[in-house]
N, C-alpha and C positions, 0 to 999 in steps of 0.2 A: 504492499501498497504505499503509497506517492501522500507527500504536505494539497493536494489539489483533492484526491480522495479522501484525505479524512479526514481536509473541511464540509465536506459532501455528506458523509456522515455523519460527522457536528450535526446541520445544519437539522439535517433527517429528526437526529434522535432530538435535539433539544426544541424542535418549529421555530427557525430561525432560517433568515438567509443564507444563500451560498458565501458571501459577500462581506455577508454582517463573523459570520461560523470563521473564515480564512481570519478577519481582522483579533476577536479571537485567538484565533493559534499562533495566527503571529503573534501580538502579547505574549504571548507565557512562552509560549521559543524563545523571546526577545531576556524577559526575565529572566526564565532558565539561565541564556546565557550573559549575562552580566551579572548574578548571584555569582557563580562558578567560575570567573574572571576575574571575579574578589575575591577566592579563596573560599568562599561560606558554599558552602554545600545543602542540595536540595532537596527535602526527604517531602514523597507524596507518599504516606503510605497508606497500603497492597500493592503501589507502583513498582518504587524501586527509588535510589540516593542516586542523584550528580556526584558528583563532586572532584576537585584540583586534584591530580595525583603528582609530583616534581617525581624525574627522573634523572639519573644520574648520572654523567657522563662517563662514557665509555666507551672498549677500541675496540672495531668490530675487525668488518674482509669485508673488500670491493672484489663484489662476485663475480666479476671478468675479468683480473688480474691477481687475488689472495691478498694481494697491497694491503695489509692495515692499514686503516681510517682512523679518524679521533674522531669519536659523533658527542658532542657537544650535550649539555644535561637539556634541558627541558621540559617542559610541562605539560597534562592531559588529562583527558576527559577521562574521568570514570566512570560505567555506569553500573548500582550493584542489584537486582535485581528481589523485587519485594517477597514475602512467603505466599498472598495473594498471584502474583502476577510465575511466580516456580511453578504452583497447586494448574496453575488452569494449563499451564503448557505440557504437564506430564498426565 
């Protein structure tokens, strides 16, 4: 499912227009992005938690030449599924 399809499903279930549902979805995603970029975690009970995690600098290998390369430290986003989401998948 892609973003427009998700917005359409929200519109249908909430009895609002597709444009309004798309605006709501964009607002939610913007707020999650802003919070995680500031270092806060976002917990949606039953669904899961988004959080920023730091990755340490490390040595990697160029797959074409086999030469070792230095990979710099960076931040990434992690998602941990909640209990209800895990149970619905199983």
